mmCIF file as gemmi writes it, N, C-alpha and C atoms, coordinates in Angstrom:
data_model
loop_
_atom_site.group_PDB
_atom_site.id
_atom_site.type_symbol
_atom_site.label_atom_id
_atom_site.label_alt_id
_atom_site.label_comp_id
_atom_site.label_asym_id
_atom_site.label_entity_id
_atom_site.label_seq_id
_atom_site.pdbx_PDB_ins_code
_atom_site.Cartn_x
_atom_site.Cartn_y
_atom_site.Cartn_z
_atom_site.occupancy
_atom_site.B_iso_or_equiv
_atom_site.pdbx_formal_charge
_atom_site.auth_seq_id
_atom_site.auth_asym_id
_atom_site.pdbx_PDB_model_num
ATOM 1 N N . MET Axp A 1 ? -73.056 -46.503 78.188 1 0 ? 1 A 1
ATOM 2 C CA . MET Axp A 1 ? -72.02 -45.617 78.737 1 0 ? 1 A 1
ATOM 3 C C . MET Axp A 1 ? -71.805 -44.585 78.125 1 0 ? 1 A 1
ATOM 4 N N . GLY Axp A 2 ? -71.965 -43.394 78.628 1 0 ? 2 A 1
ATOM 5 C CA . GLY Axp A 2 ? -71.255 -42.372 78.149 1 0 ? 2 A 1
ATOM 6 C C . GLY Axp A 2 ? -69.92 -41.793 78.04 1 0 ? 2 A 1
ATOM 7 N N . SER Axp A 3 ? -69.515 -40.693 77.04 1 0 ? 3 A 1
ATOM 8 C CA . SER Axp A 3 ? -67.927 -40.401 76.723 1 0 ? 3 A 1
ATOM 9 C C . SER Axp A 3 ? -67.765 -39.318 77.433 1 0 ? 3 A 1
ATOM 10 N N . THR Axp A 4 ? -66.538 -38.685 77.61 1 0 ? 4 A 1
ATOM 11 C CA . THR Axp A 4 ? -66.471 -37.44 78.236 1 0 ? 4 A 1
ATOM 12 C C . THR Axp A 4 ? -65.251 -36.946 77.095 1 0 ? 4 A 1
ATOM 13 N N . ILE Axp A 5 ? -65.171 -35.889 76.728 1 0 ? 5 A 1
ATOM 14 C CA . ILE Axp A 5 ? -64.146 -35.46 75.966 1 0 ? 5 A 1
ATOM 15 C C . ILE Axp A 5 ? -63.158 -34.6 76.783 1 0 ? 5 A 1
ATOM 16 N N . VAL Axp A 6 ? -62.185 -35.034 76.944 1 0 ? 6 A 1
ATOM 17 C CA . VAL Axp A 6 ? -61.276 -33.686 77.842 1 0 ? 6 A 1
ATOM 18 C C . VAL Axp A 6 ? -59.648 -33.923 76.74 1 0 ? 6 A 1
ATOM 19 N N . SER Axp A 7 ? -58.992 -32.801 76.999 1 0 ? 7 A 1
ATOM 20 C CA . SER Axp A 7 ? -57.844 -32.663 76.213 1 0 ? 7 A 1
ATOM 21 C C . SER Axp A 7 ? -56.658 -33.767 76.358 1 0 ? 7 A 1
ATOM 22 N N . LEU Axp A 8 ? -55.986 -33.878 76.021 1 0 ? 8 A 1
ATOM 23 C CA . LEU Axp A 8 ? -54.608 -34.784 75.747 1 0 ? 8 A 1
ATOM 24 C C . LEU Axp A 8 ? -53.914 -33.822 76.908 1 0 ? 8 A 1
ATOM 25 N N . ASP Axp A 9 ? -53.624 -32.888 77.026 1 0 ? 9 A 1
ATOM 26 C CA . ASP Axp A 9 ? -53.329 -32.181 77.948 1 0 ? 9 A 1
ATOM 27 C C . ASP Axp A 9 ? -53.541 -32.739 79.584 1 0 ? 9 A 1
ATOM 28 N N . TYR Axp A 10 ? -54.541 -32.74 79.33 1 0 ? 10 A 1
ATOM 29 C CA . TYR Axp A 10 ? -55.717 -33.067 80.71 1 0 ? 10 A 1
ATOM 30 C C . TYR Axp A 10 ? -55.153 -34.415 81.088 1 0 ? 10 A 1
ATOM 31 N N . LEU Axp A 11 ? -54.902 -35.132 80.343 1 0 ? 11 A 1
ATOM 32 C CA . LEU Axp A 11 ? -54.779 -36.732 80.076 1 0 ? 11 A 1
ATOM 33 C C . LEU Axp A 11 ? -53.526 -36.917 80.502 1 0 ? 11 A 1
ATOM 34 N N . ILE Axp A 12 ? -52.383 -35.693 80.144 1 0 ? 12 A 1
ATOM 35 C CA . ILE Axp A 12 ? -50.952 -36.736 80.34 1 0 ? 12 A 1
ATOM 36 C C . ILE Axp A 12 ? -50.412 -35.745 81.353 1 0 ? 12 A 1
ATOM 37 N N . GLY Axp A 13 ? -50.903 -34.557 81.709 1 0 ? 13 A 1
ATOM 38 C CA . GLY Axp A 13 ? -50.709 -33.677 82.511 1 0 ? 13 A 1
ATOM 39 C C . GLY Axp A 13 ? -49.977 -32.536 82.18 1 0 ? 13 A 1
ATOM 40 N N . ASP Axp A 14 ? -50.086 -31.375 82.345 1 0 ? 14 A 1
ATOM 41 C CA . ASP Axp A 14 ? -49.663 -29.878 81.534 1 0 ? 14 A 1
ATOM 42 C C . ASP Axp A 14 ? -48.092 -30.199 81.915 1 0 ? 14 A 1
ATOM 43 N N . GLY Axp A 15 ? -47.417 -29.959 80.591 1 0 ? 15 A 1
ATOM 44 C CA . GLY Axp A 15 ? -46.362 -29.66 80.112 1 0 ? 15 A 1
ATOM 45 C C . GLY Axp A 15 ? -45.261 -30.991 80.439 1 0 ? 15 A 1
ATOM 46 N N . GLN Axp A 16 ? -46.011 -32.116 80.577 1 0 ? 16 A 1
ATOM 47 C CA . GLN Axp A 16 ? -45.365 -33.51 80.93 1 0 ? 16 A 1
ATOM 48 C C . GLN Axp A 16 ? -45.165 -34.308 79.493 1 0 ? 16 A 1
ATOM 49 N N . ASN Axp A 17 ? -46.078 -33.938 78.425 1 0 ? 17 A 1
ATOM 50 C CA . ASN Axp A 17 ? -45.982 -34.44 77.306 1 0 ? 17 A 1
ATOM 51 C C . ASN Axp A 17 ? -44.736 -34.376 76.391 1 0 ? 17 A 1
ATOM 52 N N . VAL Axp A 18 ? -43.796 -33.586 76.867 1 0 ? 18 A 1
ATOM 53 C CA . VAL Axp A 18 ? -42.46 -33.409 76.347 1 0 ? 18 A 1
ATOM 54 C C . VAL Axp A 18 ? -41.999 -34.876 76.455 1 0 ? 18 A 1
ATOM 55 N N . SER Axp A 19 ? -42.409 -35.688 77.395 1 0 ? 19 A 1
ATOM 56 C CA . SER Axp A 19 ? -41.31 -36.953 77.81 1 0 ? 19 A 1
ATOM 57 C C . SER Axp A 19 ? -42.284 -38.162 77.149 1 0 ? 19 A 1
ATOM 58 N N . PHE Axp A 20 ? -43.169 -38.008 76.508 1 0 ? 20 A 1
ATOM 59 C CA . PHE Axp A 20 ? -44.002 -38.924 75.488 1 0 ? 20 A 1
ATOM 60 C C . PHE Axp A 20 ? -43.184 -39.243 74.106 1 0 ? 20 A 1
ATOM 61 N N . ASP Axp A 21 ? -43.13 -40.413 73.709 1 0 ? 21 A 1
ATOM 62 C CA . ASP Axp A 21 ? -42.95 -40.506 72.384 1 0 ? 21 A 1
ATOM 63 C C . ASP Axp A 21 ? -43.852 -40.046 71.412 1 0 ? 21 A 1
ATOM 64 N N . LYS Axp A 22 ? -43.133 -39.076 70.388 1 0 ? 22 A 1
ATOM 65 C CA . LYS Axp A 22 ? -44.017 -38.486 69.407 1 0 ? 22 A 1
ATOM 66 C C . LYS Axp A 22 ? -44.987 -39.334 68.807 1 0 ? 22 A 1
ATOM 67 N N . LYS Axp A 23 ? -44.323 -40.206 68.499 1 0 ? 23 A 1
ATOM 68 C CA . LYS Axp A 23 ? -45.764 -41.455 67.741 1 0 ? 23 A 1
ATOM 69 C C . LYS Axp A 23 ? -46.925 -41.646 68.748 1 0 ? 23 A 1
ATOM 70 N N . ILE Axp A 24 ? -46.545 -41.75 70.118 1 0 ? 24 A 1
ATOM 71 C CA . ILE Axp A 24 ? -47.522 -41.929 70.953 1 0 ? 24 A 1
ATOM 72 C C . ILE Axp A 24 ? -48.337 -40.715 71.003 1 0 ? 24 A 1
ATOM 73 N N . ILE Axp A 25 ? -48.224 -39.977 71.13 1 0 ? 25 A 1
ATOM 74 C CA . ILE Axp A 25 ? -48.768 -39.125 71.111 1 0 ? 25 A 1
ATOM 75 C C . ILE Axp A 25 ? -49.645 -38.234 69.727 1 0 ? 25 A 1
ATOM 76 N N . GLN Axp A 26 ? -48.805 -38.995 68.952 1 0 ? 26 A 1
ATOM 77 C CA . GLN Axp A 26 ? -49.723 -39.016 67.528 1 0 ? 26 A 1
ATOM 78 C C . GLN Axp A 26 ? -50.988 -39.513 67.358 1 0 ? 26 A 1
ATOM 79 N N . ARG Axp A 27 ? -50.756 -40.642 68.019 1 0 ? 27 A 1
ATOM 80 C CA . ARG Axp A 27 ? -51.919 -42.064 67.815 1 0 ? 27 A 1
ATOM 81 C C . ARG Axp A 27 ? -52.738 -41.454 68.654 1 0 ? 27 A 1
ATOM 82 N N . ILE Axp A 28 ? -52.404 -40.849 69.858 1 0 ? 28 A 1
ATOM 83 C CA . ILE Axp A 28 ? -53.688 -40.509 70.445 1 0 ? 28 A 1
ATOM 84 C C . ILE Axp A 28 ? -54.623 -39.79 70.194 1 0 ? 28 A 1
ATOM 85 N N . LYS Axp A 29 ? -53.712 -38.397 69.245 1 0 ? 29 A 1
ATOM 86 C CA . LYS Axp A 29 ? -54.491 -37.843 68.558 1 0 ? 29 A 1
ATOM 87 C C . LYS Axp A 29 ? -55.319 -38.192 67.46 1 0 ? 29 A 1
ATOM 88 N N . ASP Axp A 30 ? -54.726 -39.209 66.657 1 0 ? 30 A 1
ATOM 89 C CA . ASP Axp A 30 ? -55.505 -39.958 65.723 1 0 ? 30 A 1
ATOM 90 C C . ASP Axp A 30 ? -57.06 -40.297 66.177 1 0 ? 30 A 1
ATOM 91 N N . ILE Axp A 31 ? -56.403 -41.137 67.159 1 0 ? 31 A 1
ATOM 92 C CA . ILE Axp A 31 ? -57.942 -41.781 67.93 1 0 ? 31 A 1
ATOM 93 C C . ILE Axp A 31 ? -58.994 -40.973 68.55 1 0 ? 31 A 1
ATOM 94 N N . GLN Axp A 32 ? -58.367 -39.512 69.189 1 0 ? 32 A 1
ATOM 95 C CA . GLN Axp A 32 ? -59.338 -38.927 68.95 1 0 ? 32 A 1
ATOM 96 C C . GLN Axp A 32 ? -60.571 -38.258 68.25 1 0 ? 32 A 1
ATOM 97 N N . ASN Axp A 33 ? -59.323 -38.422 67.198 1 0 ? 33 A 1
ATOM 98 C CA . ASN Axp A 33 ? -60.86 -38.031 65.869 1 0 ? 33 A 1
ATOM 99 C C . ASN Axp A 33 ? -61.794 -38.855 65.26 1 0 ? 33 A 1
ATOM 100 N N . LEU Axp A 34 ? -61.757 -40.257 66.129 1 0 ? 34 A 1
ATOM 101 C CA . LEU Axp A 34 ? -62.136 -41.686 65.52 1 0 ? 34 A 1
ATOM 102 C C . LEU Axp A 34 ? -63.693 -41.425 66.277 1 0 ? 34 A 1
ATOM 103 N N . ASP Axp A 35 ? -64.596 -41.879 65.512 1 0 ? 35 A 1
ATOM 104 C CA . ASP Axp A 35 ? -66.134 -42.05 66.285 1 0 ? 35 A 1
ATOM 105 C C . ASP Axp A 35 ? -66.302 -43.016 67.433 1 0 ? 35 A 1
ATOM 106 N N . ASN Axp A 36 ? -67.032 -42.268 68.36 1 0 ? 36 A 1
ATOM 107 C CA . ASN Axp A 36 ? -66.991 -42.85 69.806 1 0 ? 36 A 1
ATOM 108 C C . ASN Axp A 36 ? -66.953 -44.622 69.724 1 0 ? 36 A 1
ATOM 109 N N . GLU Axp A 37 ? -67.551 -45.351 68.617 1 0 ? 37 A 1
ATOM 110 C CA . GLU Axp A 37 ? -67.459 -46.812 68.949 1 0 ? 37 A 1
ATOM 111 C C . GLU Axp A 37 ? -66.227 -47.412 68.712 1 0 ? 37 A 1
ATOM 112 N N . THR Axp A 38 ? -65.6 -46.807 67.747 1 0 ? 38 A 1
ATOM 113 C CA . THR Axp A 38 ? -64.047 -47.028 67.119 1 0 ? 38 A 1
ATOM 114 C C . THR Axp A 38 ? -63.23 -47.069 68.445 1 0 ? 38 A 1
ATOM 115 N N . GLN Axp A 39 ? -63.651 -45.656 68.799 1 0 ? 39 A 1
ATOM 116 C CA . GLN Axp A 39 ? -62.566 -45.277 70.038 1 0 ? 39 A 1
ATOM 117 C C . GLN Axp A 39 ? -62.809 -46.422 71.625 1 0 ? 39 A 1
ATOM 118 N N . SER Axp A 40 ? -64.102 -46.856 71.75 1 0 ? 40 A 1
ATOM 119 C CA . SER Axp A 40 ? -64.171 -47.914 72.793 1 0 ? 40 A 1
ATOM 120 C C . SER Axp A 40 ? -63.477 -49.097 72.284 1 0 ? 40 A 1
ATOM 121 N N . ILE Axp A 41 ? -63.671 -49.479 71.436 1 0 ? 41 A 1
ATOM 122 C CA . ILE Axp A 41 ? -63.31 -50.729 70.579 1 0 ? 41 A 1
ATOM 123 C C . ILE Axp A 41 ? -61.823 -50.813 70.817 1 0 ? 41 A 1
ATOM 124 N N . LEU Axp A 42 ? -60.721 -49.747 70.414 1 0 ? 42 A 1
ATOM 125 C CA . LEU Axp A 42 ? -59.691 -49.508 70.839 1 0 ? 42 A 1
ATOM 126 C C . LEU Axp A 42 ? -59.367 -49.528 72.357 1 0 ? 42 A 1
ATOM 127 N N . PHE Axp A 43 ? -59.772 -49.079 72.992 1 0 ? 43 A 1
ATOM 128 C CA . PHE Axp A 43 ? -59.303 -48.855 74.349 1 0 ? 43 A 1
ATOM 129 C C . PHE Axp A 43 ? -59.858 -49.305 75.252 1 0 ? 43 A 1
ATOM 130 N N . ASN Axp A 44 ? -60.937 -51.036 74.68 1 0 ? 44 A 1
ATOM 131 C CA . ASN Axp A 44 ? -60.997 -52.1 75.562 1 0 ? 44 A 1
ATOM 132 C C . ASN Axp A 44 ? -59.561 -52.637 74.96 1 0 ? 44 A 1
ATOM 133 N N . LEU Axp A 45 ? -59.429 -52.608 73.452 1 0 ? 45 A 1
ATOM 134 C CA . LEU Axp A 45 ? -58.011 -53.37 73.336 1 0 ? 45 A 1
ATOM 135 C C . LEU Axp A 45 ? -56.685 -53.312 73.463 1 0 ? 45 A 1
ATOM 136 N N . ILE Axp A 46 ? -56.349 -52.005 74.158 1 0 ? 46 A 1
ATOM 137 C CA . ILE Axp A 46 ? -55.473 -51.412 75.013 1 0 ? 46 A 1
ATOM 138 C C . ILE Axp A 46 ? -55.696 -51.779 75.897 1 0 ? 46 A 1
ATOM 139 N N . ASP Axp A 47 ? -56.94 -51.657 77.088 1 0 ? 47 A 1
ATOM 140 C CA . ASP Axp A 47 ? -56.561 -52.042 78.179 1 0 ? 47 A 1
ATOM 141 C C . ASP Axp A 47 ? -56.677 -53.626 78.686 1 0 ? 47 A 1
ATOM 142 N N . THR Axp A 48 ? -56.851 -54.585 77.637 1 0 ? 48 A 1
ATOM 143 C CA . THR Axp A 48 ? -56.546 -55.84 77.763 1 0 ? 48 A 1
ATOM 144 C C . THR Axp A 48 ? -55.164 -56.277 77.635 1 0 ? 48 A 1
ATOM 145 N N . TYR Axp A 49 ? -54.741 -55.689 76.813 1 0 ? 49 A 1
ATOM 146 C CA . TYR Axp A 49 ? -53.273 -55.847 76.292 1 0 ? 49 A 1
ATOM 147 C C . TYR Axp A 49 ? -52.326 -55.43 78.055 1 0 ? 49 A 1
ATOM 148 N N . VAL Axp A 50 ? -53.094 -54.088 78.428 1 0 ? 50 A 1
ATOM 149 C CA . VAL Axp A 50 ? -52.077 -54.059 79.492 1 0 ? 50 A 1
ATOM 150 C C . VAL Axp A 50 ? -52.145 -54.52 80.597 1 0 ? 50 A 1
ATOM 151 N N . GLN Axp A 51 ? -53.216 -54.639 80.797 1 0 ? 51 A 1
ATOM 152 C CA . GLN Axp A 51 ? -53.835 -55.861 81.922 1 0 ? 51 A 1
ATOM 153 C C . GLN Axp A 51 ? -53.217 -57.266 81.643 1 0 ? 51 A 1
ATOM 154 N N . ASN Axp A 52 ? -52.937 -57.373 80.581 1 0 ? 52 A 1
ATOM 155 C CA . ASN Axp A 52 ? -51.808 -58.82 80.333 1 0 ? 52 A 1
ATOM 156 C C . ASN Axp A 52 ? -50.688 -58.493 80.692 1 0 ? 52 A 1
ATOM 157 N N . PHE Axp A 53 ? -50.456 -57.115 80.074 1 0 ? 53 A 1
ATOM 158 C CA . PHE Axp A 53 ? -48.482 -57.238 80.564 1 0 ? 53 A 1
ATOM 159 C C . PHE Axp A 53 ? -48.536 -57.154 82.259 1 0 ? 53 A 1
ATOM 160 N N . LYS Axp A 54 ? -49.468 -56.148 82.697 1 0 ? 54 A 1
ATOM 161 C CA . LYS Axp A 54 ? -49.157 -56.378 84.238 1 0 ? 54 A 1
ATOM 162 C C . LYS Axp A 54 ? -49.238 -57.316 85.059 1 0 ? 54 A 1
ATOM 163 N N . ALA Axp A 55 ? -50.641 -58.307 84.32 1 0 ? 55 A 1
ATOM 164 C CA . ALA Axp A 55 ? -50.433 -59.769 85.652 1 0 ? 55 A 1
ATOM 165 C C . ALA Axp A 55 ? -48.998 -60.39 85.1 1 0 ? 55 A 1
ATOM 166 N N . LYS Axp A 56 ? -48.712 -60.058 83.554 1 0 ? 56 A 1
ATOM 167 C CA . LYS Axp A 56 ? -47.12 -60.75 83.738 1 0 ? 56 A 1
ATOM 168 C C . LYS Axp A 56 ? -45.958 -60.598 84.579 1 0 ? 56 A 1
ATOM 169 N N . GLN Axp A 57 ? -46.104 -59.194 84.546 1 0 ? 57 A 1
ATOM 170 C CA . GLN Axp A 57 ? -45.064 -58.429 85.343 1 0 ? 57 A 1
ATOM 171 C C . GLN Axp A 57 ? -45.128 -58.797 87.195 1 0 ? 57 A 1
ATOM 172 N N . ALA Axp A 58 ? -46.524 -59.021 87.472 1 0 ? 58 A 1
ATOM 173 C CA . ALA Axp A 58 ? -46.816 -59.362 88.873 1 0 ? 58 A 1
ATOM 174 C C . ALA Axp A 58 ? -46.404 -61.01 89.131 1 0 ? 58 A 1
ATOM 175 N N . PHE Axp A 59 ? -46.709 -61.361 88.305 1 0 ? 59 A 1
ATOM 176 C CA . PHE Axp A 59 ? -46.423 -62.846 88.529 1 0 ? 59 A 1
ATOM 177 C C . PHE Axp A 59 ? -44.939 -63.558 88.193 1 0 ? 59 A 1
ATOM 178 N N . SER Axp A 60 ? -44.456 -62.847 87.932 1 0 ? 60 A 1
ATOM 179 C CA . SER Axp A 60 ? -42.751 -62.963 87.68 1 0 ? 60 A 1
ATOM 180 C C . SER Axp A 60 ? -42.068 -62.464 88.523 1 0 ? 60 A 1
ATOM 181 N N . GLN Axp A 61 ? -42.66 -61.986 89.717 1 0 ? 61 A 1
ATOM 182 C CA . GLN Axp A 61 ? -41.824 -60.976 90.51 1 0 ? 61 A 1
ATOM 183 C C . GLN Axp A 61 ? -41.422 -62.336 91.492 1 0 ? 61 A 1
């Protein structure tokens, strides 16, 4: 699987980053500096937690 490098501004939308927590922005920047394999592992972990959270929300309604 190939990876594409995009800017943080592209990911969050131009001018919208002021509404994001500064700690989250810093973590994203730190992840951006990691090697591709480590990024992939972290993104898979994040995706798993986000999907789990969304599923719990969907079933609790």
